[in-house]
N, C-alpha and C positions, 0 to 999 in steps of 0.2 A: 625644615619644609613646614609651611603653614599646616595645621592640623586638619583645616578643611579640605586644602588640596591634597593633602596625603589620603585622606579618607576617599576622596573622588578618584584618585590614581587608582587606588585599591579596588574601588567598586568597577571601573571600567577595565582593569586588567585581569582581576581574578574571578569574575562572574563567570557561572557556568551555564545559567539560564536566566530568564526574564526576572524571575522573583530574587535571585541573589544579586542582579544586577540593580534592581528597583529599591530594596529595602535600604541600603546604605545611602541611596539619594534621598529617601524620605527622612532619614535620620539628619542628613545635613540640613535639609530644608527646614526642618523644626528647629534645629539650632540657630540657623541664620534668620529667619522669619520671626521666631517667638511664637508661631502658632500652636495651638494645642494638638491638632491632629493634621497630618499630612497623608495623602492617599493617591492611588492610581486607579483610574475607571477604564472600564470598556464600554463601548457604545454600540447597542444593536438597533439600527435605524429600521430594520424590517419589523422587528418586534416593539419598537418604540421603548425600549428599555435601556437604562443605564445601571451598570454593576460595578461595585468596588471590588477591586482584585486584590489589592494589598494596601493595608493602612498601618500608620503608626500613631499610637494614641498614648501619650504619656502622661498627661494630666486629667482634667475632668471631662473634656470632650471625648465622646466615644463614637467613632465611626466603624461600624462592624464590617469585617471582611465578609463578602459573599452577599451584602444587602443589595436588592434590585428595587429601583424605583422608576417611575415612569419617566421617561426622557422629556416629556412635555413639561412636567412639574419641576425639573431640576434647575438649579441655579446655573449648572455649567451651560445648559441651552440658552437661558436668559442672557448670560455673559456673552455668548458668541452672537446671539441676535442683536444685544445691545452695543456689542464692541467695547464692553466694559469688563475687564479682567480682576478687577480688584474693588471692594467696597467694605468700609467698616461700618456701614449702616444697612445691613441687609434688610432688617425689619421695615426700614423706611424705604428702601429702594424696590425690593423684590417681596414685600409683604404677603403676596398671593401665593407664593410657593408653601405648600402644606409640608414638604419634606424639611425645608429650612426651619419652620416653626416646630415641627416635631422634634427635630435635633437639636434646636436651640442656637442655630447658626446666627452670629452678629457680624463676624468678619470674615469675608471670604476672597480667596486668592486662586486663580485658575489659569490655566492654558491649555489649548487643544493639543493633543498630540495626532499629529497628521504623517501618515506614511509618505514615502517617496512619490507614490501615485498620486498624492493629494487626498486620499481617503481619510475621513476621520474615524480614527480608532478609538480614541478615548480622550481623557483630559487627566492632567496633573494638577492637584489642588491641595491647599491648605485652608483651614477653618478654625475659628474660635469663638467660644460663646460670649466673650467680651471685645471691646474695640481695641483693635491692635494696629498700630501704624507700620505700614510696611515701606521700606525704603526702596528707592528705584534700583539700588545694587541688588537687593533681595529679589525684587520682581524679575530683574533680567537673569539671575540664577535659576530662577524657577523656568523661565524660557528656554534657557539653555539645557536644563535637564530633560524637558519635555522633547526637545530635538534629539537629545541623546537616547532617550527611551525609543522615540521613533526609529532612528538608525538601529538599535538594537533589535526591535520587532522586525524591521526590513531584513536584516541579517539572519534572524532565526527563520523567517519565511524562505529566504533564499537557500538556506541550509536543508530545510525540510523539503523544499522542491527538488534540490539536488540528490536528496537521500532517495526520494521516491523515483526520480528519474533513474538512479543508479540501480533500484530495484527492479524497475521495469526493463531496464537495459539487462540485467543479468537474467530475468526471466525470458526475455525475447531470445537471448543468445542460446538459451536451453530448450526453447520450444520451436517446433516446426510451424512456420507461418500459415501454411495451408490448412492443416489438420487440427492444429492446436493442441496436439499431444507432444511429449518430449521428443527431442531430436537425437540424432547419433551421438552428439557431444553428452547430452545428458544420460544417455543410455550406458555410455563408457563408463562415466562416474558413478552411476548407481549401480551397475553390474559389479564393479570392483568392490564397492562398499558391501554389496550383498554376498559375495564370495567371502568377504573377511568374516561377515556374521555368521554364514553357515559353517565356516571352519571351527569358529569358537563354540558354535552351537552343536557340533558333531552332525550337522546335516549337509544336505547337498543342493545344488540349484538346478533346475531344469530350464534348459533355455531353447526357444523356438525361433528358428530363422525362417522368415516367410518371404515367398516371391508370389507376385500376382500374375499367376499364367494367364495369357492372352490380353495382358494390359495394352500392348501396342496394337491389337486389333480393336480394342474398344475405342482407344484415341482416333485410328484411323477411320473407324465407322461412325462413331457418333460425335467427333471432335473433342478438342482438348479441354473444353469447359466440361463436357461429360466425364472425361477422364478425371479431372480434379474432383468433381462430384463423387466419383466412384472412390477415389483415394479417401476422401472424407468420410463416405458412408463405412468403409472398411474400418476406418480408425475409430469411429463411434461404436461399431459392432464389437470389436475388441475391448475397447474401454467399458462397455456396459456388460460384456459376458464374462470376462475374467474376475478372479477374485480380487478383494481389495488390496491384499497384499502383494499381488503380481503388478508387474512393471511392464508397459507397453511404450513402444517408441516407433516413430518412422525413421529407419535407419538410413534410407535414401531412395529416391525414384518410387519404383513400386515394390520397395523391400521394406518389411517390419521386422522389429526384434521384440521378443517378449520373453520374459523370465520370471520365475518365483521360486521361494525357497521350500524345501521339503525336510522336514525334521522327523518323518514316521519312519517305523520300523521297515517298511516295504517300499523304498524308493523306486523300484522298477513299476510297480503298479501305479505309483504317483505320475511317473512319468508317462505311461499309457493314457492315463486319465486326462493329463494335461494336453497331451497330442490330440486326442479325441474331441476334446473340448475347443481346442484352437481350429481343428479342421471344420467343426459344426459352425463356429463363427464365421468362417471364410466362405460359406457356400450359402445359396438361397436367393432370394429376389431382392434386388437393391435398387433404390431411386437414383437415377442420374438426371434429375432434371425434369423435363416433361415426359419422359418416358421411364419404364422400368425394365431391369435387365436380370434375366435368370443366369446365375454365374455358378458353374459347376464346382467352383472351389480353387484353392491355391496350392502350390507346393509347400508342405511345411515339413521342416528337418528338426527334430527335437533330440537334444542329448542331456546327459546329466554329468554334472561337473565330477571329477575326480579329485577328492582331497589330496592336497600336496602336489598334484601334478597340473592342474589347470589354473591358468591365470586368465584374465578377461580377453586377451586376444586369442588365447589357444582355445577357449570356450566357444567364442564365436566362430572361430575357423572351422571347428568340428560340427558345430551346427550348420554352417553354410556348406560342408561338404555332405551332411545328411539331407539338406534340401535339394541338392543337385542330384543325389541318388534317387531321390523320390520323384523328381522332375524326369530323370531319364526312363524311370518305369512307367509313368503315367502315359496314357494315350493323348493324341492331340486334343486340345481345348476346343470344344464347338461352343460357341455363344449363341443362343437363342436370338432372333430377330427382337428388337425393342417393340414393346407394345404400349399403347397409351394407358395412362392411368384413368380410373374412371372419371368421367366429366371432363376429360381432356381431348379435343378433337385432333 
């Protein structure tokens, strides 16, 4: 196989990112064109700048990587404007370019790197301090390489977008869309992990199962929009009021699940503190849109894990039973009439 073709195949097939893709191409360009420096740039039209991303300098000419020049003064912009992408008389053709004079460029070869959308991303270039004749085949090779780089950039952008979409999907799959807190699926996974950590740490897990008493009445009296707002307010109250290490989720409907690990010497006291904190967070005055609601509290069942006996399902089941026991003991929930917020008629 031709050495140049072999290098090209390796560059295309073995590259892991843009840099490992481009550097072999710059080496090939240098070999084929005979130019002293070959490099890839990016262009920021908003900032009106051009930056050298990767460069190969094997002889006297030195194009520094990372150098940024004004786009308006660049040879690349002049080449695009004049539709002239090769010159071995830069000082005569584009003598007004300060960057070209400073770098001592006399031969210039370039081609735009345009993405599939048509966006101008940058340029692929080669330069020398002396006059170098460039063959048509060499020029065509540079054009082909600029297209290959554009395809690689499009591919990397697509992969980055797919990765971000996957992260977003995973986050949405574990998040309750109404309240923005973790959902049941996330709670089950996190509780399983927390129980394992607690067992290794010789600690316990306090779990609270919460049912919003009177929620149907709120919906029937004030409407479903108010009910949704009430769920959001409850989620916000729990999130703001619990310890940073505690976990809160909307388990479903008007039910919430919260839990936290306790490695203290007195877990019974810790459970009582956890219960009182939960009960306090679930009562008070809450905004449900244009009105406020005096809510007397929810039924909160709190249990503590039994090392070696409780798994995720068993612990939640016991917390659920404790919640229903509390619910049966409580008197009927009476919700005070809504009142307007100050300034709302």
